[in-house]
N, C-alpha and C positions, 0 to 999 in steps of 0.2 A: 769423463771425470771433470768436475767443475774446477776451473782455474782459480787459485787463490789470489786475491788482490794484495799486493805488497805496498806498504807505506814506509818511506825512509825519512827519518827525522834527525838531522844533525843537531847536536847539542854541545854547548860549551859551559853548561850549568848556570848561565846567567838567568836573571828573571825572565828576560825576553824568550830565551830558548825553552824555559820551562812552560811558558804560555803556549809556545809552538807544540810542545809535547801534549799539552791538554787538547789542542785542536786535533792533532794527529790521532790521539787516543779516541776521542769522541767520533771522529769520522771512521776510525778503524772498527769501532763497535758496529756502526751502521753497514759498512762494507763487509763485515765479518772477515777482516783483513789480518795479515801477519804484519806486525809493527816492528821495525828495526830502529833502535836508538843508537845513534852513530856519533862517535867522537873521534876527531883527528888530533893527534898529539902534535904540538908544535915545539920541537926541541929548542929552537933558537930563543923563543920567548921565555921558555921555562929556564934556560941556562942563565939568562940575565937576572931572573928573580932568585934562583937558587944555584949559584955557581959551585957550591960544595957538593951538590948531588950530580956529579958528572956522568954517572951511569944512567941516570934517569929512573932509578929503581923506585924512589919515593914518589915521583910523579906518577909512574905507572900504577903503583899501589893505590894512590889517592884516586886516580881516575877510575880504576876498576871498582873500588868501593862505592864511589858516587853513582856510577852506572848501575851497579847491582842494586843499590837502594831504589833508584828510579824504576828499574825493571820490576822489582818486587812490588812496588806501589802500584804500577800500571796493571800488573797481572792480578793483583788482589782486587782492584777496583773495577777493571774493565772486562776481564774474561767472562764474568758472570752476565755481562750485558751484551755479549756478542763478539768481542775481540777474540780472534782465533789464537793468537800467540803474541808474545813480546820477547825479543832477544836484544842483546846489546853487542856492539862490535866496536873495536878500537883499531884505527889505522894510524900510520905516521906519514906526514908529507904536507902537501898544500891542501887546504880545506876544500876549495872549489874543485880541484882536480880529483881528489880522492872521493868526494861526495858523488860527483857525476859518474865516475868509473864504477863505484859500488852500486849506484842506482841502475846502471846498465847490467851489471853482473846479476842482480837479483830481479831484473825486469820490473822495477818499481812502477806502480801505476801513478804514484803521487809522491813528490818531495814536499815536506812541510818544514819551512825554515823561518826563524825569527830574524828581524833586522837587528843591527848592532846598536841601535840607539837613535834617539830623535835627531841629533845633529848629523850623525853619519848618514842617515836615510834622507834627511831633508837637503843638506848642503852638498852631499857628495854621492847622490844616489847611484850615479852611473858606475862609480868605482867601488861601491860596497860589495861585500861578499854575497849578500843576498841577491843583489841585482845581477852580479856576475853569474850566479847559479841560474837565475831566470834567463839571462841572455844566452848562456851556453847549453842549457839543458835541452834534450829532445823529448823530455817528459813533462807532464803537468807539474807546476810549482804553486804551492800556496804560501804566500809571504804573510807572516803574522807580525804586525808592528809591536813595538815596545808598549807595555802597559795596556795591552788589549787582552782581556780575559774571555775565555770561551762563554758564549751563550748561543743557544739554538737560533739559527738565523731565521728571522721573520720574513726577510726579503733579500733575494739575490738580484743584483743589478748587472745585466749583461750589456756591455758597451759594444754595439754592432757597427760594423762599417760596410754592411751590405755585401759580404763575401759569400761565395758559394759554400764555404766551409761552415757558415753559420748553421746550416741544416744539421750538420754532424755535432757541432758544439752544443746546440740547444738540447740535444738528446742526453748528453753528459750532464748538463745543468739540471735538466728535469729529474734525472736519477737522484741527484743530491737534494733537490727541492722536495722530492717525495719522502726522503728520510725524515725530514723535519716539518713536513706539511707547509713549506714556505711558498710565498709568492715569488714570481719572477717578473721583473721589468726588463723587457728587451728594448733598449733605448738607443736611438741614434741622435747624436748631437751635431748640429751644424751651425755655422756662423752666418749663414745667409737666410733670407726669408722668401726665397723664390718659390713659385707655385710648383716648379719642377721637383723640388725636394719632397713636397707632399705626394706628388704622383709616384716618384721612386719609392717612397715609403709604403704606399698602398700596394705597389707591385711586390715589394719584399714581403709584406705581411701575407699576401695571397700565396706566395711561393713557399713560405716557411711554415704556415699553419698546418698543412697536412703532415708535417714531420713531428708535430707536437701532440702527444697523447696525455695532456695535462690541462686542467681547467683553470689554473691560477696563473696564467701568463697575460701580462699587459704589454701592448705594443705602444711605444712612446716615441714621438718625434719632437725634439726640443731645439729651438733656435736661440742663439745667444750672440750678442754684439761682440763680446770679447772672444778670446781664443777658446778652442775646444776643451782644453784641460780645465780651465776655470768654469766653463759651462757644465762639465761633468761633475766637478766638485760641488757646484751649486745644486745640481740635480740630486746627487747622493744625499746631501744634507736635507733638502726639502722632502724627498721621498722616503727618508729614513731607511736607506739601504744598509744591510749588515755586512755583505761581502760584495766586492766589486769583481766582476769576471771579465777578462779580456781574452781575445784570441791573438796569439803572437804569430802573425804572418807578415811577410814583407809588405811594406807600405800600408800597414794596418793601423787601426786606431791605437794599438799598443805603442807602435813606433812614434806616433804623433804626440801622445801624452807623456811619453818618457824620453823624448829627445832632451838633450842637455839644456836647451834653452828654456824648457818648460818644467824640468824636474823640481826646481826650487819653488815653483808656484804651487806645487801639489801638496800643500800642507795637509790636506784632508786625508791623504793616504797614510799618514802617520797613525791615524786612529781607526782604520778599518782594514781588515784583511783583504789581500789581493790574490785572486786565483787566476793564474795565467795558463790557458789551455794551449798545449804544445803539440798534442798528438791525439789520434782517434783510434 
């Protein structure tokens, strides 16, 4: 029996989270997935806004109605295009904790989450809920920035750090690329211009090519004088990448570009989705 792919999409009904639902839905159609729209009630925030509703009854009714409307819209639009099902779930507690626990409970293959806004993502990326989910999740996470609306990706850019796991990651990326007939740029960004870099790159290409059964893959080595994060930002803009993909491993490219010292420089990631591969 074929195992169903589960996608978990936390929503707080903001514009950004609605964009995340759009991405989750479109991917769900391709994966023929079960989609779960997930809302975590935050009683403390709500009580400050509506102290008269001490029981939280109105809050719950409001949330259930909003979720039902979203669920109905997704089912109407997407089940005819391949989405297997869409359900909605409400939990109470901390957003990050509840999201990760529920993702494990349903064995989610992907969590699709929106960022909380430009300033939060740019100035305080390490502390935002989206980045905490990325940091703590043991499953793949797709982060959809604010004001980014779904379009079929023309190109996926995979930032490689020459890890053995690249061979497994690229197979996942190829699966998504096939859905949309997208190109893949497998790019390694370096700050040096040494001949050794070119030699290492050629070795990596030779090792990884046998694992790729897809003819739209470009292997790219880019050298930049500045730091790696800015180099990647530059590459994404010039190559017109639609989704950035990184592999979250210790000492990996992900850690380098999302260290606290670099996060403020990564303005580019405010306007392109980021897919962080966490498992195989």
